[in-house]
C-alpha positions in Angstrom: 150.1 -71.9 135.1 153.0 -70.4 133.4 154.4 -73.8 132.7 152.9 -77.1 131.7 153.8 -80.3 129.8 155.6 -82.8 127.2 157.2 -82.8 123.6 158.2 -85.0 120.6 158.4 -84.6 116.9 155.8 -86.3 114.7 156.8 -89.8 113.7 156.2 -89.3 110.0 158.3 -86.2 109.1 159.7 -85.5 105.6 163.5 -85.8 105.3 165.1 -82.5 106.0 168.4 -80.7 105.7 170.9 -81.2 108.5 169.6 -79.5 111.7 170.1 -75.8 111.8 171.9 -76.2 115.2 174.7 -78.1 113.4 174.7 -75.8 110.4 175.5 -72.9 112.7 178.4 -74.9 114.1 180.3 -75.1 110.7 182.9 -72.6 111.9 184.3 -75.2 114.3 186.6 -76.6 111.6 187.8 -73.1 110.9 188.5 -72.6 114.6 190.6 -75.7 114.9 192.6 -75.0 111.8 193.1 -71.4 112.9 194.2 -72.6 116.2 197.3 -74.3 114.7 198.1 -71.2 112.8 197.7 -69.0 115.8 199.8 -71.4 117.9 202.7 -70.8 115.5 202.5 -67.1 116.2 202.1 -67.4 120.0 204.1 -64.9 122.1 207.2 -66.2 123.7 206.3 -68.4 126.7 202.7 -68.9 125.6 203.4 -72.4 124.6 204.0 -73.2 128.2 200.7 -71.7 129.3 198.1 -74.0 130.9 195.9 -75.1 128.0 193.0 -75.4 130.3 191.6 -72.1 129.2 193.7 -70.0 131.6 196.0 -70.5 134.6 194.1 -71.6 137.6 194.8 -70.0 141.0 192.8 -70.8 144.1 193.9 -68.1 146.5 191.9 -66.0 148.9 192.7 -63.6 151.7 190.9 -61.2 154.0 191.9 -58.3 151.8 190.1 -60.0 148.9 187.0 -60.7 150.9 186.4 -57.4 152.8 185.5 -53.9 151.4 184.4 -55.1 147.9 180.6 -55.4 148.2 177.8 -53.4 149.8 175.9 -56.4 151.2 176.9 -59.7 152.7 175.0 -61.6 150.1 176.8 -60.2 147.1 179.9 -61.7 145.5 181.7 -62.9 142.5 182.7 -66.3 141.1 185.8 -66.5 138.8 186.5 -68.8 135.9 188.7 -71.2 137.9 185.9 -72.0 140.3 183.3 -72.2 137.5 185.5 -74.8 135.6 186.0 -76.9 138.7 182.5 -78.3 138.7 180.7 -80.2 135.9 177.7 -78.4 134.3 174.8 -80.5 133.2 173.2 -77.4 131.5 174.7 -74.0 130.6 172.5 -72.3 133.2 174.2 -74.3 136.0 176.8 -71.6 136.2 174.2 -69.7 138.2 174.2 -72.4 140.9 177.4 -70.8 142.2 175.1 -68.1 143.5 174.5 -69.3 147.1 171.0 -70.6 147.6 170.0 -70.5 143.9 168.7 -73.7 142.3 168.5 -74.5 138.6 166.2 -77.3 137.4 164.3 -78.4 134.3 160.8 -79.7 133.7 161.0 -79.8 129.9 163.4 -80.3 127.0 166.9 -79.0 126.9 166.0 -76.1 124.5 163.5 -74.5 127.0 164.6 -72.0 129.7 165.4 -73.6 133.0 163.4 -73.4 136.2 165.0 -71.2 139.0 164.5 -71.0 142.8 165.9 -68.4 145.2 165.0 -66.9 148.5 161.6 -68.5 148.8 160.7 -67.8 145.2 159.7 -70.2 142.6 161.2 -67.9 139.9 159.6 -69.9 137.1 161.9 -69.2 134.2 163.6 -66.2 135.7 161.0 -63.7 136.9 162.4 -61.6 139.8 166.1 -62.6 139.1 167.7 -60.3 136.6 170.5 -61.9 134.4 172.7 -60.4 131.8 175.4 -61.8 129.5 178.1 -59.6 127.9 176.0 -56.6 128.9 172.8 -57.9 127.2 169.8 -58.5 129.5 168.6 -62.1 129.2 165.2 -61.7 130.9 162.5 -61.1 128.2 159.5 -58.9 129.2 156.1 -59.7 127.7 157.2 -63.2 126.7 155.0 -65.9 125.1 155.7 -68.5 127.8 156.4 -66.5 130.9 157.2 -62.9 131.7 160.9 -62.5 132.4 161.8 -65.7 130.5 165.5 -66.4 131.0 167.0 -68.8 128.5 170.7 -69.3 129.0 171.1 -72.2 126.5 173.1 -69.8 124.2 175.9 -69.7 126.8 179.2 -71.5 126.3 180.4 -72.2 129.8 184.1 -72.4 128.9 184.0 -68.8 127.8 182.6 -67.3 131.0 185.2 -65.2 132.8 183.2 -64.6 136.0 179.7 -64.3 137.5 179.0 -61.2 139.6 175.9 -61.6 141.7 173.7 -59.5 144.1 170.7 -60.5 146.1 167.8 -58.3 147.1 166.7 -54.9 145.6 169.5 -52.8 147.1 171.6 -51.7 144.1 170.4 -48.6 142.2 171.7 -49.9 138.9 169.6 -53.1 139.1 166.1 -52.5 137.6 163.4 -54.7 136.4 163.2 -58.4 137.5 165.8 -57.9 140.3 163.7 -58.1 143.4 165.2 -61.5 144.5 168.6 -60.7 143.0 170.7 -60.2 139.8 173.7 -61.8 138.1 176.0 -60.4 135.4 177.8 -63.1 133.4 180.9 -61.7 132.0 182.8 -63.3 129.1 186.5 -63.8 128.6 188.4 -61.5 126.4 191.2 -63.9 125.5 192.5 -67.5 126.3 195.9 -68.8 127.3 196.0 -70.5 123.9 193.8 -72.0 121.2 191.7 -75.0 122.4 189.5 -77.7 121.0 187.3 -80.2 122.9 185.1 -83.2 122.1 182.7 -84.7 124.6 180.8 -88.0 124.4 178.2 -89.3 126.8 175.4 -91.7 127.4 172.0 -91.3 125.7 173.4 -89.9 122.5 175.2 -86.9 124.0 177.8 -85.4 121.6 179.4 -82.0 121.9 182.2 -80.2 120.0 183.7 -77.0 121.2 186.6 -74.9 119.8 188.0 -71.5 120.6 190.9 -69.3 119.5 192.0 -65.9 120.6 194.7 -64.3 118.4 196.2 -60.9 119.0 195.3 -58.2 116.5 197.9 -55.5 117.2 197.2 -54.4 120.7 193.7 -55.8 120.8 192.3 -59.3 121.2 189.9 -61.3 119.1 188.1 -64.3 120.6 186.2 -66.8 118.5 184.3 -69.7 120.1 182.0 -72.3 118.5 179.9 -75.1 120.0 177.7 -77.8 118.5 175.7 -80.2 120.6 173.3 -83.1 120.2 171.6 -84.9 123.1 168.7 -87.5 123.1 168.6 -87.7 126.9 167.2 -90.6 129.0 163.6 -90.0 127.9 161.5 -92.8 126.3 160.8 -90.3 123.5 164.2 -89.1 122.4 164.5 -85.3 122.9 166.6 -85.0 119.7 168.1 -81.8 121.1 170.3 -80.0 118.6 172.1 -76.8 119.5 174.7 -74.5 117.8 176.4 -71.5 119.4 179.0 -69.1 118.2 180.7 -66.1 119.9 182.9 -63.5 118.3 184.4 -61.0 120.7 186.8 -58.1 120.1 188.4 -56.2 123.0 191.1 -53.7 123.7 192.6 -51.8 126.6 192.0 -52.7 130.2 189.1 -53.3 132.5 189.1 -49.6 133.4 190.1 -48.0 130.1 189.0 -50.2 127.2 186.3 -51.2 124.8 184.8 -54.4 123.5 182.3 -55.6 120.9 180.6 -59.0 121.1 178.5 -60.9 118.6 176.6 -64.0 119.7 174.5 -66.5 117.7 172.4 -69.4 118.9 170.0 -71.9 117.2 168.2 -74.9 118.7 165.4 -77.3 118.3 164.2 -80.1 120.6 161.5 -82.6 121.6 160.4 -82.2 125.2 159.3 -84.6 127.9 157.6 -82.4 130.5 156.1 -83.3 133.8 153.6 -86.2 133.8 150.9 -87.0 136.5 152.0 -89.4 139.2 148.9 -91.5 138.6 150.1 -92.3 135.0 153.4 -93.6 136.4 151.8 -95.6 139.2 149.3 -97.3 136.8 152.1 -98.2 134.4 150.6 -96.0 131.6 154.1 -94.4 131.2 157.4 -95.0 132.9 159.3 -92.4 134.9 160.9 -91.1 131.7 157.8 -91.4 129.6 155.7 -88.8 127.7 152.0 -88.3 127.2 152.4 -86.2 124.1 155.3 -87.1 121.9 154.9 -84.0 119.7 155.7 -81.2 122.1 159.0 -79.3 122.1 160.2 -76.3 120.2 162.6 -74.3 118.1 164.5 -71.2 119.2 167.1 -68.8 117.9 168.9 -65.7 119.3 171.4 -63.2 117.9 172.9 -60.3 119.8 175.4 -57.6 119.3 176.7 -55.6 122.2 179.5 -53.2 122.9 180.9 -51.1 125.7 183.4 -48.3 126.3 185.1 -47.5 129.6 187.2 -44.5 130.4 189.0 -43.2 133.5 188.8 -39.4 134.0 190.7 -37.1 136.3 187.7 -36.9 138.7 186.2 -40.4 138.1 185.1 -42.6 135.3 182.5 -43.0 132.6 181.0 -46.2 131.1 178.7 -46.6 128.2 177.2 -49.8 126.6 174.6 -50.6 124.0 173.1 -53.8 122.6 170.7 -55.1 120.0 168.9 -58.5 120.0 166.9 -60.6 117.6 165.0 -63.5 119.1 162.6 -66.3 118.0 160.7 -69.0 119.8 158.0 -71.6 118.9 157.1 -73.6 121.9 154.6 -76.5 121.9 153.3 -77.7 125.3 150.5 -79.9 126.7 150.1 -79.9 130.4 146.5 -81.0 130.9 146.3 -83.6 128.1 142.6 -83.9 127.3 141.0 -81.7 130.0 139.9 -78.8 127.7 139.8 -80.3 124.3 139.0 -84.1 124.5 138.9 -84.6 120.7 142.2 -83.0 119.8 144.1 -82.8 123.1 145.2 -79.7 124.9 148.4 -79.0 123.1 149.1 -75.3 122.4 151.8 -73.2 120.7 153.4 -70.1 122.2 155.2 -68.0 119.6 157.5 -65.1 120.2 159.4 -63.0 117.6 161.1 -59.8 118.7 163.7 -57.2 118.1 165.1 -55.3 121.0 167.7 -52.6 121.6 169.0 -51.1 124.8 171.7 -48.9 126.3 173.3 -48.0 129.6 175.4 -45.0 130.5 176.9 -44.3 133.9 179.2 -41.4 135.1 181.0 -41.5 138.4 182.7 -38.6 140.2 185.2 -38.6 143.1 184.3 -35.6 145.2 184.0 -34.2 148.7 180.6 -33.6 150.4 180.9 -31.5 153.5 184.5 -32.8 153.8 183.5 -36.4 153.4 185.1 -38.3 150.6 182.3 -39.4 148.2 181.7 -41.3 145.0 178.7 -40.0 143.1 177.2 -42.0 140.2 174.5 -40.9 137.8 173.2 -43.2 135.1 170.6 -44.1 132.5 169.2 -47.4 131.4 166.7 -47.9 128.6 165.4 -50.7 126.3 162.7 -51.0 123.6 161.1 -54.3 122.6 159.0 -54.8 119.5 157.3 -58.1 119.9 155.0 -60.3 117.9 153.6 -62.8 120.4 150.8 -65.4 120.0 149.0 -68.2 121.6 147.5 -71.0 119.4 145.6 -74.2 119.9 147.5 -77.0 118.2 147.5 -80.8 117.6 150.8 -82.5 116.8 152.3 -79.0 116.2 149.6 -78.1 113.6 147.7 -74.9 114.4 143.9 -75.4 114.9 142.9 -72.0 116.2 144.5 -68.7 117.3 143.5 -67.7 120.9 145.3 -64.4 120.7 147.9 -62.7 118.6 149.4 -59.4 119.6 151.9 -56.8 118.4 153.5 -55.2 121.5 155.8 -52.2 121.7 157.3 -51.9 125.2 159.7 -49.2 126.3 161.4 -49.1 129.7 163.7 -46.2 130.8 165.3 -45.8 134.2 167.4 -43.0 135.7 169.5 -44.0 138.7 171.8 -42.3 141.1 174.1 -43.6 143.9 176.1 -41.7 146.6 178.8 -43.6 148.4 180.1 -41.7 151.4 183.3 -42.8 153.3 182.6 -41.4 156.7 185.7 -43.0 158.3 188.1 -45.7 157.2 185.7 -48.3 158.5 182.3 -46.8 157.9 180.6 -46.1 154.6 177.0 -45.6 153.4 175.5 -46.1 150.0 172.3 -44.1 149.3 170.6 -44.8 146.0 167.5 -43.8 144.0 166.2 -45.0 140.7 163.1 -43.8 138.8 161.6 -46.0 136.1 159.1 -45.3 133.4 157.3 -48.1 131.5 155.2 -47.5 128.4 153.3 -50.2 126.5 151.3 -50.2 123.3 149.4 -53.4 122.5 147.7 -54.1 119.1 145.6 -57.2 119.9 143.8 -59.6 117.6 140.8 -58.9 119.8 140.3 -55.1 119.6 138.9 -54.8 123.1 142.4 -55.9 124.4 144.3 -53.3 122.5 145.5 -50.1 124.1 148.2 -48.1 125.7 149.5 -48.0 129.3 152.2 -46.1 131.2 153.5 -46.0 134.8 156.3 -44.4 136.8 157.9 -45.8 139.9 160.5 -44.5 142.3 162.8 -46.9 144.2 165.0 -45.6 147.1 167.9 -47.6 148.5 170.2 -47.4 151.5 173.1 -49.5 152.7 175.4 -49.0 155.7 178.7 -50.9 155.8 180.8 -51.0 159.0 184.1 -52.8 159.3 183.8 -53.6 163.0 187.2 -55.2 163.1 190.1 -55.8 160.7 188.6 -59.2 159.9 184.9 -58.5 160.3 182.5 -56.4 158.1 178.9 -55.8 158.9 176.1 -54.7 156.6 172.5 -53.3 156.9 170.5 -52.6 153.7 167.0 -51.6 152.8 165.6 -51.0 149.3 162.6 -50.8 147.1 162.6 -52.9 143.9 160.0 -53.8 141.3 158.8 -56.3 138.9 157.1 -55.3 135.6 154.0 -57.1 134.4 153.3 -58.5 130.9 152.3 -55.6 128.7 149.2 -57.5 127.5 147.9 -57.7 131.1 147.9 -53.9 131.3 145.4 -53.6 128.4 143.5 -56.9 128.5 139.8 -56.3 129.3 138.3 -59.5 127.9 139.4 -63.1 128.5 140.2 -64.3 125.0 139.1 -67.9 125.8 135.9 -67.3 127.8 134.9 -63.8 126.7 134.5 -62.8 130.4 135.5 -59.3 131.5 139.0 -58.9 132.9 140.4 -56.0 134.9 143.7 -54.5 133.5 146.7 -54.6 135.8 149.4 -52.2 136.8 152.6 -52.3 134.8 155.1 -52.0 137.7 154.7 -53.9 141.0 156.9 -52.6 143.9 158.8 -54.9 146.4 160.4 -53.9 149.7 163.4 -55.7 151.0 165.7 -55.4 154.0 168.9 -57.3 155.0 171.4 -57.6 157.9 174.6 -59.4 157.3 178.3 -59.9 158.1 181.4 -61.2 156.4 184.2 -62.7 158.4 187.7 -63.5 157.2 189.7 -64.4 160.3 192.7 -66.1 158.6 194.1 -66.2 155.0 192.1 -68.7 152.9 188.9 -68.6 154.9 185.9 -66.4 154.3 182.4 -66.7 155.7 179.2 -64.6 155.4 175.8 -64.6 157.1 172.7 -62.7 155.9 169.2 -62.4 157.4 166.7 -60.9 154.9 163.0 -60.0 154.4 161.1 -59.2 151.3 157.5 -57.9 151.0 155.5 -58.1 147.7 152.1 -56.5 147.3 149.3 -58.3 145.4 150.3 -58.6 141.8 148.8 -60.0 138.7 150.8 -62.2 136.4 150.1 -62.8 132.7 149.4 -66.5 132.1 150.7 -67.4 128.6 148.8 -70.8 128.6 145.5 -69.0 128.9 146.2 -65.7 127.3 145.0 -63.7 130.3 146.0 -62.6 133.8 145.9 -64.4 137.1 146.0 -62.9 140.5 148.4 -63.8 143.3 148.1 -62.5 146.9 150.2 -60.2 149.1 153.2 -62.2 150.5 156.2 -61.8 152.8 159.4 -63.8 152.6 162.2 -64.1 155.1 165.2 -66.2 155.6 168.8 -66.7 156.6 171.8 -67.6 154.4 175.2 -68.8 155.5 178.2 -69.2 153.0 181.8 -70.2 153.6 184.9 -70.8 151.5 188.1 -72.4 152.9 191.4 -73.0 151.2 193.5 -75.1 153.6 196.1 -75.8 150.9 196.9 -74.1 147.6 195.5 -77.1 145.7 192.4 -77.8 147.9 189.2 -75.7 148.4 185.9 -76.2 150.2 182.6 -74.3 149.5 179.6 -74.6 151.7 176.2 -72.8 151.5 173.0 -73.1 153.6 169.9 -71.1 153.0 166.6 -71.4 154.9 163.5 -69.4 154.0 159.8 -69.0 154.7 157.3 -67.6 152.3 153.8 -66.8 153.4 150.7 -65.1 152.2 149.5 -62.5 154.7 145.9 -61.7 153.7 144.2 -64.3 155.9 142.6 -66.1 153.0 141.1 -69.4 154.2 142.7 -71.2 151.3 146.0 -71.2 153.3 149.1 -69.2 153.8 151.7 -71.3 152.1 153.2 -70.0 148.8 153.2 -73.0 146.4 156.7 -73.8 145.1 158.6 -71.9 147.8 161.7 -73.9 148.8 162.2 -74.0 152.6 165.9 -75.0 152.6 168.8 -75.3 150.2 172.3 -76.6 151.1 175.3 -77.4 149.0 178.9 -78.5 149.5 181.7 -78.4 147.0 185.2 -79.8 147.2 187.8 -78.8 144.6 191.2 -80.2 143.9 193.5 -78.3 141.5 196.9 -79.3 140.1 197.6 -82.2 142.4 200.2 -83.5 140.0 198.4 -84.3 136.8 195.1 -84.7 138.6 192.2 -82.3 139.3 188.7 -83.0 140.7 185.5 -81.3 141.8 182.6 -82.8 143.8 179.4 -80.8 144.2 176.5 -82.1 146.5 173.3 -80.1 146.7 170.2 -80.7 148.9 166.8 -79.2 148.2 164.3 -79.3 151.0 160.5 -79.9 150.6 158.2 -77.2 149.4 154.4 -76.8 149.5 152.6 -77.5 146.3 149.2 -76.1 147.4 148.3 -73.1 149.6 147.2 -75.1 152.7 150.4 -77.1 152.6 148.6 -80.4 152.5 150.6 -81.6 149.5 154.4 -81.1 149.5 157.2 -82.1 147.3 159.8 -84.6 148.3 163.3 -83.4 149.2 166.2 -84.0 146.8 169.9 -84.6 147.3 172.2 -85.0 144.2 175.9 -85.2 143.8 178.0 -84.4 140.7 181.7 -85.2 140.1 184.4 -84.0 137.8 187.8 -85.7 137.5 190.5 -84.3 135.3 193.8 -85.9 134.2 196.4 -83.9 132.3 198.0 -86.4 129.9 200.5 -83.9 128.6 201.1 -80.2 128.6 198.5 -79.8 125.8 196.1 -82.7 126.4 193.6 -83.1 129.2 191.0 -85.8 129.9 187.8 -84.9 131.8 185.2 -87.3 133.2 181.9 -85.8 134.4 179.4 -87.9 136.3 176.0 -86.4 137.1 173.7 -87.8 139.8 176.6 -89.9 141.1 174.4 -92.0 143.5 171.8 -92.6 140.8 169.0 -91.2 143.0 165.4 -91.6 141.6 164.5 -88.0 142.4 162.3 -85.4 140.8 163.7 -82.2 139.3 160.3 -80.5 139.6 156.8 -81.3 141.1 153.5 -79.5 140.6 150.0 -80.1 141.8 147.1 -79.3 139.5 144.2 -80.8 137.6 144.6 -82.7 134.3 142.7 -85.4 132.4 143.9 -88.6 130.8 141.9 -90.4 128.2 138.9 -92.2 129.8 138.9 -90.1 133.0 136.0 -88.0 134.1 135.4 -84.8 132.1 136.1 -82.7 135.2 139.7 -84.1 135.4 141.7 -85.3 138.4 143.8 -83.3 140.8 147.2 -84.8 141.0 150.9 -84.4 141.6 152.8 -83.8 138.3 156.5 -84.7 138.2 159.6 -84.4 136.0 162.4 -86.7 137.0 166.0 -85.7 137.5 168.2 -87.4 135.0 169.7 -90.8 136.2 173.4 -91.3 136.6 175.0 -89.9 133.5 178.7 -89.9 132.5 180.4 -87.7 129.9 184.0 -88.0 128.8 185.8 -85.0 127.3 189.1 -84.7 125.5 190.5 -81.2 125.6 193.4 -80.3 123.4 195.5 -77.1 123.5 197.7 -75.9 120.6 
């Protein structure tokens, strides 16, 4: 398993300095002081600006909906919509992607669990995510390949989320088989802002941001500090600090920007526990079987981009650098493998990474057909120290494996968009990727080098069948890289048994038919039917330090999305996704893909600027999913509702009330089925359902002040 179980800090711990997460939030005071100074220098009329980060407009028209994407399942979500819903976690901004689910089975500092298009994406594998141009998915990660931790994100500073599903865009590379999302940050605010949030279970958050003008450029500084104990019997003692410094100039088409981001966190985790422990009264629904699991993590990134319009097209270039640390302590099987000390283990990851992206687009004619031709290059290099250690109460007992990994990925991509008529266009793409790995392992037999090249063709046909109707047909090859250690491992580090090395790049093949319909101003609907085929692949299992095979599978489904604005102050969003995931090799174990969600539905209602009031209600439904291959054990379905109510007390002061799990449903965020052992149980362990509950009804009150 790539994921497993609970956390808590040792009871007897020497007195320490204030948590690093709060030490990183010290600039908040400076932000709030600078805000007043900046307010005094605000441009004429700025004092009347909406202090809720920026003016909110909820307007849509057919012109906005048609002709802007190459598939029916692609889209964009702006800041106004993002701010309309409450966010329990930073990664919840991704739940605006229709059909994508964000859950958690551990402490708040760990990456979330994601589901989309019949995939249990674990912590992000097969869904590529970037923030401010920096890829978030981490290859060859200690806990899970493609690990996507968005806890460093400050939701108020997100300008928009651009998303695409399926492997149809040539500029999307590794991890994008199910889809991709680019999270773009604001360049400036309507005015300086400060916010304090208090909630149940020890929730406390401070946020401040200021964006003064520097000549003809903008500087944005935002800082966040957070503490949260959660509803757990063992307080999670989550502490997090975030800071963003962003400089930008010019426009979206002719400009440049530079972004520095810093994040630091530590936490105690309550992971999933066996249902039998709850039924017997050994622990409660929010209880823990190992109070010392949890972790510490930090992240620092620097990124920049330049955009220029040319006489015959445009050119864009961006580069980034990343420094990342993680120490994660887990215990999913309790006393199954090591009865005397318990099964707790540490996964450690320390890396430096750099990357770049360059793309040049030409406007030209090909045989008299107007054409846009794009040629680009993407590359990244990760230098990683990654380890797996047996631990007890966060003290190392033995090292299972320790590796130094150098991983280099480079991809060349090209795309040709041909406008055959005013209503018909085609997009033909091709990317070629090269992956090179060098692994220096603590066990010499597992050291070595590997390399692989993969070509991925793409094709989309877009026909505007009527002034209000656009149709799409797409097919494309994508890929998913494997953990570098799996490509050189020949000996299981725990058992000493031989292991067959795996390929570095695993291809996927997807196809999609869709339509987008905008019959009247303010209403947009889309439908997409899709298929995705994945060959047999081998995934590195961080818990064991070796690889584990999965079988060839096919996924298919239908997605329906609609947005309706009957009035300028009222908006409705509705999404429905149904999918089926099946193994196709005829194995008698069964054809169900464990963890694949069969249906997802959501409904959102947003009220903006109804006098001093605003509100947002979000209801989501998650259908059952098989937990074992024969489908004999299935998870329960889940329906949760979240509510945000805002009241503008004055031009510069707003009060926000967020209520999560409005109906206080006793539901589970995640369910697994596997073998574990509690003290006193047979040495062979017990197969059981393991669950992590959704948080009970939780309220948070925020006071937001503009200057």
